C-alpha positions in Angstrom: 134.6 167.1 111.9 135.0 169.4 114.9 132.1 171.6 115.6 133.3 175.2 115.7 130.2 177.3 116.6 128.4 177.0 119.8 124.8 175.7 120.0 123.7 179.2 120.9 125.3 180.7 117.8 123.9 177.9 115.7 120.3 178.8 116.8 120.6 182.4 115.8 118.7 183.4 112.6 119.3 186.4 110.3 117.5 189.0 108.2 117.2 188.1 104.5 116.9 191.7 103.3 120.7 192.2 103.6 121.4 189.0 101.7 119.2 190.1 98.8 120.8 193.5 98.9 124.2 191.9 98.6 123.1 189.8 95.6 121.6 193.0 94.0 124.8 194.9 94.5 126.8 192.1 92.9 124.5 192.3 89.8 125.1 196.1 89.7 128.8 195.6 89.8 128.5 193.3 86.8 126.7 196.1 84.9 123.1 195.2 85.5 120.4 197.7 86.3 118.5 196.9 89.5 115.5 198.7 91.2 115.9 198.3 94.9 112.6 197.4 96.7 114.2 195.1 99.3 115.5 197.3 102.1 113.2 199.0 104.6 114.9 202.3 104.6 113.5 205.8 103.9 115.1 207.3 100.9 114.9 210.8 102.3 117.8 212.8 103.9 117.9 213.2 107.6 116.4 216.6 108.4 118.9 219.4 108.2 118.4 220.7 111.7 119.1 217.2 113.0 122.3 216.9 111.1 123.3 220.4 112.3 122.8 219.4 115.9 125.1 216.4 115.5 127.8 218.5 113.7 127.6 221.1 116.5 127.9 218.3 119.1 131.0 216.9 117.4 132.6 220.4 117.3 131.9 220.8 121.0 133.8 217.7 121.7 130.9 215.3 122.5 132.8 212.3 121.3 133.2 210.3 124.5 131.4 207.8 126.6 127.9 208.6 127.9 125.8 206.8 130.5 124.8 203.4 129.3 121.1 204.1 129.1 121.6 207.4 127.3 122.2 211.0 128.2 119.7 212.5 130.6 118.6 215.1 128.2 117.6 212.6 125.5 115.9 210.3 128.0 113.9 213.3 129.2 113.0 214.2 125.7 111.8 210.6 125.0 109.8 210.6 128.2 108.0 213.8 127.2 107.4 212.5 123.6 106.0 209.1 124.7 103.9 210.7 127.4 102.4 213.0 124.9 101.8 210.5 122.1 100.7 207.5 124.1 98.9 209.4 126.9 100.8 207.7 129.7 103.1 209.0 132.4 106.8 208.2 131.6 109.7 208.9 133.9 113.2 209.3 132.3 114.4 206.4 134.4 112.1 204.1 132.4 113.8 205.1 129.1 116.8 203.2 127.7 118.4 204.7 124.6 120.1 202.1 122.3 122.1 201.9 119.1 119.0 201.1 116.9 115.9 199.3 117.9 117.1 195.7 117.8 118.9 195.9 121.1 115.5 196.7 122.7 114.1 193.5 121.1 117.1 191.3 122.1 117.5 192.7 125.7 113.8 192.5 126.4 113.7 188.8 125.4 116.8 188.1 127.4 115.5 190.0 130.5 112.1 188.4 130.5 112.1 185.0 128.8 113.5 181.7 130.2 114.1 178.5 128.2 110.7 176.7 127.9 108.6 179.9 128.2 106.2 180.5 125.3 106.4 183.7 123.2 103.6 184.7 120.8 104.5 186.8 117.8 103.1 187.6 114.4 103.6 185.5 111.3 104.4 187.0 108.8 106.5 189.2 111.0 109.9 190.8 111.4 112.2 187.7 111.3 114.3 188.8 114.3 111.4 188.0 116.6 111.4 184.3 115.9 115.2 184.3 115.7 115.4 185.7 119.3 112.7 183.4 120.6 114.5 180.3 119.4 117.9 181.7 120.4 117.0 181.8 124.1 115.4 178.3 124.0 111.8 179.6 124.3 108.8 178.0 122.5 107.7 180.0 119.5 103.9 180.5 119.2 103.2 182.3 115.9 99.8 183.9 115.3 98.9 183.8 111.6 98.1 187.1 109.8 95.6 186.5 107.0 94.9 188.5 103.9 91.2 188.3 104.4 91.6 190.4 107.6 93.9 192.8 105.8 96.8 191.1 107.8 95.5 192.2 111.2 95.7 189.3 113.6 92.4 187.9 114.8 92.5 189.2 118.4 90.5 186.2 119.7 92.9 183.8 118.0 95.9 185.7 119.4 94.3 185.7 122.9 93.8 181.9 122.6 97.5 181.4 122.3 98.2 183.2 125.6 98.2 180.8 128.5 99.9 180.1 131.8 103.3 179.4 130.1 103.2 182.5 127.9 105.8 184.9 129.1 105.8 187.4 126.3 103.6 188.6 123.4 105.3 190.6 120.6 103.1 193.1 118.8 104.1 195.2 115.8 101.8 198.1 114.6 102.1 199.5 112.0 103.3 196.2 110.8 106.4 195.0 108.9 106.0 193.4 106.3 102.2 193.8 105.8 101.5 197.5 106.7 98.5 196.5 108.9 97.5 198.6 112.0 96.0 197.2 115.2 92.8 198.9 116.4 92.1 199.8 120.0 89.5 197.0 120.1 92.1 194.5 118.9 94.5 195.5 121.7 91.8 195.4 124.4 91.2 191.7 123.7 95.0 191.0 123.8 95.4 193.1 126.9 92.7 191.1 128.7 94.4 187.8 128.0 97.8 189.2 129.0 96.5 190.5 132.3 94.7 187.2 133.0 97.9 185.2 132.7 100.5 187.8 133.9 102.0 188.0 130.4 104.4 190.8 129.2 104.2 192.6 125.9 106.9 193.9 123.6 105.2 196.5 121.5 107.3 197.3 118.4 106.0 200.8 117.5 108.9 201.9 115.2 106.5 202.9 112.4 104.1 204.7 114.7 104.4 208.0 112.8 104.0 206.5 109.4 100.2 206.1 109.1 97.8 206.7 106.3 94.2 205.5 107.0 94.4 204.6 110.7 95.2 205.9 114.1 98.1 204.6 116.2 97.2 202.9 119.5 99.7 201.5 122.0 98.7 198.6 124.2 100.7 200.4 127.0 97.9 203.0 127.1 95.3 200.5 128.2 94.5 200.0 131.9 96.9 197.7 133.7 99.3 197.4 130.7 101.7 200.2 131.3 103.3 198.0 134.0 103.6 195.0 131.7 104.7 196.6 128.4 108.0 197.4 126.8 107.6 200.0 124.0 110.1 199.9 121.2 110.5 203.0 119.1 113.3 205.1 117.6 114.5 207.5 114.9 115.4 205.3 111.9 112.1 205.3 110.1 110.4 208.5 111.3 113.5 210.8 110.8 115.3 208.9 108.0 118.1 208.1 110.5 118.8 204.4 109.8 122.6 204.9 109.7 122.7 206.8 112.9 121.7 203.7 114.9 119.5 205.3 117.5 116.5 203.8 119.1 114.9 203.5 122.5 112.8 201.4 124.8 110.3 202.6 127.4 109.7 200.0 130.1 109.1 199.5 133.9 112.1 200.5 135.9 113.2 196.9 136.9 113.3 195.9 133.3 115.1 199.1 132.4 117.8 198.3 134.9 118.3 194.8 133.5 118.4 196.1 129.9 121.0 198.7 131.0 123.1 195.8 132.4 123.0 194.1 129.0 124.0 197.4 127.4 127.0 197.7 129.6 128.1 194.2 128.7 127.5 194.4 125.0 128.2 198.0 123.6 128.8 200.3 126.6 126.7 203.2 125.4 125.1 204.9 122.3 127.2 207.5 120.5 127.0 210.9 122.1 126.6 213.1 119.0 123.8 210.8 117.7 121.9 211.3 121.0 122.1 215.1 120.7 120.7 214.7 117.2 117.9 212.6 118.7 116.9 215.5 120.9 116.8 217.8 117.9 114.6 215.3 116.0 112.1 214.9 118.8 111.8 218.5 119.8 112.5 220.3 116.6 110.3 221.0 113.5 108.2 218.0 112.4 107.3 219.2 108.9 109.8 216.9 107.3 108.0 213.9 108.9 104.7 215.1 107.6 106.1 215.6 104.1 107.7 212.2 104.1 104.5 210.4 105.1 102.5 212.4 102.4 105.0 211.2 99.8 104.8 207.6 101.1 101.0 207.8 100.7 101.4 208.8 97.0 103.8 206.0 96.4 101.6 203.5 98.3 98.6 204.4 96.2 100.5 204.1 92.9 102.2 200.8 93.8 99.1 199.0 95.1 97.1 200.1 92.1 99.9 199.0 89.7 100.3 195.6 91.4 96.6 195.0 91.3 96.6 195.7 87.6 99.1 192.9 86.9 97.4 189.5 86.1 98.3 186.9 88.7 98.9 189.5 91.5 96.7 191.1 94.1 97.6 193.4 96.9 95.8 194.7 100.1 96.1 198.5 100.7 98.5 198.9 103.7 97.5 201.4 106.4 101.0 202.2 107.7 104.7 201.7 107.3 106.1 201.7 103.7 105.6 198.1 102.5 103.2 196.4 100.1 102.7 192.6 100.6 101.3 191.4 97.3 99.9 187.8 96.9 101.7 186.1 94.0 100.5 182.6 94.7 98.7 182.3 91.4 102.1 182.6 89.7 104.2 180.9 92.4 102.6 179.1 95.4 105.8 179.6 97.4 106.9 183.0 96.2 110.6 182.4 96.4 111.1 181.4 92.8 109.3 184.4 91.5 111.3 186.7 93.9 114.5 185.1 92.5 113.3 185.5 88.9 112.5 189.2 89.5 116.0 189.8 90.7 118.0 187.7 88.3 115.9 188.3 85.1 114.0 191.5 85.6 116.4 193.5 87.8 113.9 194.1 90.6 115.1 193.3 94.2 112.2 192.2 96.5 111.9 189.8 99.4 110.0 186.6 99.3 107.2 186.5 102.0 108.8 183.4 103.5 111.6 185.7 104.7 109.0 186.8 107.3 107.7 183.4 108.3 105.8 180.4 106.8 102.6 182.4 106.7 104.3 184.6 104.1 104.4 181.7 101.6 103.0 183.0 98.3 103.7 186.6 99.0 106.4 189.2 98.3 107.4 192.2 100.4 107.9 195.4 98.4 109.4 198.5 100.0 108.1 201.6 98.3 110.7 203.8 100.0 112.1 204.9 96.7 111.2 207.5 94.1 108.0 207.3 92.0 110.2 207.1 89.0 111.9 204.0 90.3 108.5 202.5 91.3 107.1 203.1 87.8 110.1 201.3 86.3 109.7 198.5 88.8 106.0 198.0 88.0 106.9 197.8 84.3 109.5 195.2 85.0 107.3 193.2 87.3 104.4 193.1 84.8 106.7 191.9 82.0 108.4 189.4 84.4 105.0 188.0 85.5 104.1 187.3 81.9 107.3 185.5 81.1 107.4 183.7 84.4 103.9 182.4 83.8 104.8 181.3 80.3 107.8 179.4 81.5 105.8 177.4 84.1 
């Protein structure tokens, strides 16, 4: 049979969350009740002043092309915000605005990594990291995140994976799917290894404002690392703007120029009105962010307590983001069968930990970005499902 897809297309992975969402929607169309805990999306409205800024921009006719790396006003606002929050100098020319955060991931890998280069990334981790590494023909070097370290990577183990062939280290803090947060001491060990071998870092900081019991540290703030780091951040999580598709990268100018060329080739530019909204988000009132994080903290505390009360489950308390990562290996050593059972039999949509790498085997990812009422119902359903699943096996 004739092969239709290219080898490059065949190497590209995907993100399981959208597949589970599709299955859950199909059940709902058939009349089933489903509690959605699978998608990593704040359930809050975009702040009103941000929406108003976008509507005003549309009415003023800002509906045309913009510069590929973003409008100057937003790049300046990002530079000011990152300079303030990371304590580093940032010039607007080092900022590239993108439609969501994923282009920063993809274009950074394309700009820096050649076939045969090694790339270190967390496992469990956001699945697009490994997908991109394999896509470009690089050598994946996962660093295992372990429950007994609250899913923070062992910095010495991570550093041991960095060698002469390592072109890129991908960090994610706060972390998806585990909610762990890297300390400054963790980052110092990693930075020393990267500086020793001339390795670059992609620092995914998209959850940097969603913190509970820890302080955010960026590796770009450490001596010598500003020149070797690409910071990925954006608006989706902090400002409940997932559908606006607005993110940004902060990177040394030569990398920014390469990333901009990729942007020109792939999507031309981000939407004008969304960029105006981004300025309003960064420089307007921040009370909505604080209120959202406070509510996420309430939900986190209830969900983790509820999961730990269910026989056969245990769950580490996450320090950031809005995910719980319970261990279900006593019920299901793999986790996928129990995840399927929760969806098909109990009407609770979650993700198996294996959607985030082999080190996620025996775990589930639960997004608590939904109401406390929904979470209480989900906990009731999970507890009942755990009893019947155990009995069946």
